[in-house]
N, C-alpha and C positions, 0 to 999 in steps of 0.2 A: 829534269826535276818531277816532280810528286805536286800535282794541283789537286789540294784535298776542295776548291772551290767549285767542281765540277758537279753536275746534278745529274747529267744523263746515265740512263740506265743502258747498262749492257746487258743482254742474254746469251748465253754460249751454250750451243746445243751441240751435244758431244762431248764428256769429259774424259778424254782418254789420255793417250800424247801427247796429242796436239793441244784439244782443249782445256785440260787444267793449267798446263803452263801458262794460256793465252788467259785464261780466266786470271789467274794470282798475278800476271801484268797489268790485267785493266784495273784491278781492284788497286793494286798497289799505286796505280798513277791517278787514283781519286775516285773512278768511276763507282758507281751503285751496281756489282753484276750479281747477275743468276745465273745458275747452272740448271738445265734442262738435259736430264740424263735415263734414261726407261730400262736402267738398272737400277734396282732399289735398293741393292747392297750397296754402291756405289755414293748414292746418294745419303745412305745414313753413312757412312765413311766420312764421306766430306764434310757432314754438317756437324760430325766431330771432331775436325780439323785432323783426319787421318788419310793419307794421301794412299787410291787405291793405285798408283803408276809409283811403283820402286825404285824412282831415280831421289837421290839425296838430295839435290838443290830445292827440288818441287815438294819433298815432305817437311825440309824445314821454311820454306818459301810458303803454304799451305798455312801454317801455324801463325803465321804473321797478318793473314789479311783476314778481309772478311767478302766470303762467298757462301749466297745462299742456294743450296742445291734442290733439286725438287723433282718431281715426275709429272707433275702438272703442265700440258702443255700448254694452259692460259695462262702461264706465264708470260708468255710470250707480247700479249697486251701492254706490260707495261713497260715494252722494250723501244728502246728510240736507235738502240744498233742491236741487231742479233746478227752473229758471228756462227755460221755452220762447220761444224767439225765431226761429222759422222764418219766412220771408213767407206771405202771404194774397194770392194774386194773383187775379187775375179770368179768365176764359177767353173767347174771342172775341166771345160775346154778354154781355161784361161781367157775366157771374156768379161770385161767389167759386166760386175751385176749393181745397178744403178737403183736396188728397193731401199738401200738407206736414205739416198739423196731423195727420191721421190717422197718416202715418208715424209723426211725434216720439210720438204716442200710441202705437201700437204696439210700438216700441222701448221706451216707457217702460213697458207691461204686460210687457214678455218679462224685465223687470229687476227691477221694483218690488218694495221691503222694505219692512217696516212702520216707520209713523211717520215716512214720509218726509214733503215738504210740496212739491207741486209747483204751482207757477205761471205760468200760460202767460199772455206779454205778448203775445203775435200779436194783431194787431187781428181778430175776429172778429164776423161777426152775433149780436144778442142769441139766444143758447140752445143756441150751438154746444158751449160748456165742458159744460154741463150732458146736451145730448141727443145729440152726437156722441164729444162725447172722453170723459165718465165711463164709458160703456158698454165704450169699449176698455179703458181703465184696470181696469175690473172682472172684465174675463176674466182677468186675473191670478188671481182667489181671493181678490183683497183687495177689504174693502169703504170704499167714500170716507166720511169723518166717525168711522170708528173703526179701519181699519186704517191707513189714510193720509189724506192731507188735501190737495185740490184747490182752488185760488184764482186766482181772475184779476185780475191789474194789467195794463190797457191800456197797453203803451208810448206816452211824450210824448217823442218825437227833434223835434229841429228845426234840423238842418245847418244850421253857418253863425251860429248866434243867439249873439250875444255876452254875453247878459244872462240869460237861461234853456238851463239845459244838463240835462244827466243827474244832476246832482247837487244841485239846488236847484228844477227844477221839480217842482212840487207832485203828488200821486199819488192816486186814488182806487183803494180794493182792495173786491174779492168774494170770498167762498169758497161751498163747500157747506158746511160746519158753524159753528158759533160757534168753537171752538177752532181749525179752521183761518183763519178769519178772525183772532183772536187773533195764531195765529202768523205769520201774513203778514204784519199789519200790525207786529207786533214787529222782523221781519224788516226790513222796509223803513225802518222807523225808525231801524234801526243803520247800514244806508248813506248815508241822504238827509239832506239839510239844509232840504227843502221839508218843507210838510203831507205827512202820509199821509190821505187821509178812506175812513175804511170805509162801503162798502155794503152796504146789507140782502141783496144775494142776488150770486150769478152773473150774472145775466140784466141787473141795474142795471149792475153794472161794465162789462159788453160793451158795452150802451147807449150810454153815456157819452161812448164813446171814438166812436161812431158819429154821436152828436150835434154835437159839438164840430167834427167835418169836417164834416158835413151843414149845417153853419150856415154855414160860411165859405163854401162851396159855394154857397149858395143868395145869401149876400149877394154873393161875386161877380157870379153871372149877373144880379142885378139893375142891378149898375153898368155890367158890358159890355152889357145890353139898354141901358142909358140912353146908352153911348157909341154905338150906334149911332142911335138917336135922336135925339139932339143933335149927329151927325155932319148928319143931314138936315134938321135947325132951323138949325145954323149955330154951337152954343152949345159953348165948351169945358167938356166935361164936368168933365176935372181941376180948373178954376177952380171950379167950380161946388162939387164935391167939398170944396175947400179952403174953400170960403165955408161950407158945412154943416159944418165941424167949427170953426166959430167956437160953435158951440152946443156949452155945457157940459154938457148931458147929453140923452140920450134919440136919441145918433144916435154910430155908429160908422162911422169909414172905412175903405171897400174901396174899390181901383180895378182900373178895367178893363186889360187884358193882352190880347196875343197868345193865350194861351192858358192854360191848368191844368194844373199838373204835378206832379211827386214822388207817393209812395206812398198819401198817405192821401188828400187832397183828393177827387181824381179819380176813387178806387175806394171808400173807405167809404162812400157813399150807394147803391150799388146793392148791398150788404149789406145795408141795411135794406128795399131795395124789394122784393129777394127775401123774406125773413124776413118781410114783412109782409102779401107777394102768398101767402105758404106758406098763411096764416093769415086768407085772406081779405079783404084790405084793400090796395086799391092806391093807392099814391103819387105822386100825376099832378103835386103841386110840385115833389118830386124830382126825377122825371125831366126833367119842360120845363127844371130848372135844369140839370141834366147835358147837353139838348139843345143849350141855350144857349150854353155856357162849350165844348162841342165844336168847337164854330162857328166859335168865334173865327179859328181859324186861315186857315178859306177865306175869313171878313171881311176878313184879312189881305192876302191875295191879289187879294181885290179890289179894297182900296185902292190896291195895286200895280198892279193894269190899268188903274185910273181915271188913276194918276199919269202911266203912261207916254200914255194916252189923249191928254194935256194938251201931251205933247210930239212926239206922232202918230209914237208908237215902237212896237212891235209887241213883244210880250214873247219872242216866240221868236227866240231865238240873242243874248240881251240877256245882259250879264256883271252877274250879280245874285251880292253877297256877303252871305252870312247870317253873323251877327254872335251867336254860342252856338250851345251846344247842350245844355249845362245846363238843367234845370228852374227852377234856381235862382240867383240870382249869388253867385258865390265859391265856390261848389260842384262837386266831380266827381262831380256824384249825376246823370245821366239818365232815370231811370224816369218812365217817364208822360210826357216830355218834349213839349212842341208843335213841336220842332224838328222833329220825323219827320214830321207831316201836314203843314209848312210846305214841308218838302224836297221830299217827294211830291209834293205838288200841285202847284210850281213846274217840276219834273221833268216833269210830264205835260205841262206847256207850252211845251216843248222849250227853256227856256232854259240858259244857259251858267253854272252853280252854282259859287260859289268859297265856303268854306267854312273858319272858323276858331274856335278855343274853347281857351283857354290850360289849358284843365285836359283838353282832350283832343286834343292835340295830334297823336297816332297817326288819329284820324279826320278833322282838318285834311286840306284840301290844298292850304293857302298854311302857310309857315312863320312867319309873323307877323302882326301887323293891318296895318302895314305896304304887305305886300306886297299882303293881300287890297283895301287900298283902291287901291294902285296900280292892280290889274288889273280893278277895278268901275267898273260906270256907275250901279250900284242897289244901295244898301244895305239891309239888313230887319234891326233887332235885335231879337234873340229872346231873349237872355239880358242881366240888365243888370248884367253883369261891372264891378266897377272900373275895368280897362283900356279899358271901351268908354264909359263914362261920363264918362271922365277926356279921353277923347282929342282934342287939338285939333283945334278946327272947322275951323282956316285950311287943315290936310292937304285937307279935304274939296274944297274949294273949288278949292285947288290941284292937285288930282287930277281936275278938273271933274266931282264925283261931281254928278247930274243930280237923284236923287231918294233921300228916306229914308222907308221906312216904318218907323216908332219904335214896336212890338211893346209897348214897356214903360213908353211917356212920360218917357222919363229925360234925353232931350237938351234942348238949348236950343231951341226950338221956333223965338224972334224970333230970334235970331240965324241960327239956320239959314237963313232965311227972307230975312233982308235980304242974306246971301251969292247968293242968287237960286236955291238951291237948295228944289224941291218938296217941302215936310214933307208927311207923313200920319200922322198917332199914331190912337190906339186912341181914338176921341172927341174930337178935337183937333183 
């Protein structure tokens, strides 16, 4: 329940997919919330109650709460609690780039005051909070655990998920000192409906997030490899997974696809790979999973070329429609999307590309799905948006679509093949 008697000030650093919903939640629960963001355009939008995050819930939420956004880092001085939600990208070698983390920590050190609770939500490899962030903060002359408190609560955001959201998803919290842990847990319990689990250390909290997403990456790699194997064996991998799912214990279904996207699953494993390597351990299994998942766009393009061979047609000059830019269905998020690799690979083969995504109309080169279907000879499903999944399949036949590469295994294979259209899925 909202407590309008709260007087504590919360400063959220980074107002993106993670920070803005958290800022809205804290404001709704009665905290005085300020947002610190480098992007002035975002700041201006938020102060006008216009959300830069194109999620329906966030757009509506922002209109109902009070958040003061600024580019001035001195706002940190007003905070009782600071939540750091800056991005943690990887470089060209897929290694963690801690520049945003270090920059945020430096701004904090400049304006740090006694008794502040500093919480990093940004995903980092185990050891970063204590080995990188803490020394920067203590350049302020204040000591962690005595003068201020440092905690880590790794973000858990799943864009588009109707069941689990920033309000109710369980969270884990680790901290540098016992009192800091108690303060951080108490804060999250005041804004969340989900369970808040204390961890024994900062490092364990950091490792929890990495394990969650690495677990998914490994299992996706497993079924992606099965898809490629079963393709050779003439087995429908989707049907097999559905069959295996009837076992009520010791099996968790994962499904193959054209590639792994988003800011977490294709990125987080590299954090652990690098950190473990610096400690003298080589994560061969994790690296192999990444290699398999990164190869799926190439596999999809190979399926495309095999299908074209069946009708004695060259890929050069063929009108190929790409359905989807987003990494995930029904969200306007293209971080680490496999679309980029698919587009690059097909362009290199001199095909004529048509692109449509209802969430990225400016980057589409046709005005709608109907136009893409009318102008294409081949369709490649990159994203399983509802608009694509629910398409009238008769339109494909009427417009003489010859081949469909279903990168998400989301279309009706049997009906498509009955129409005389060549269907190739991922392991189907």
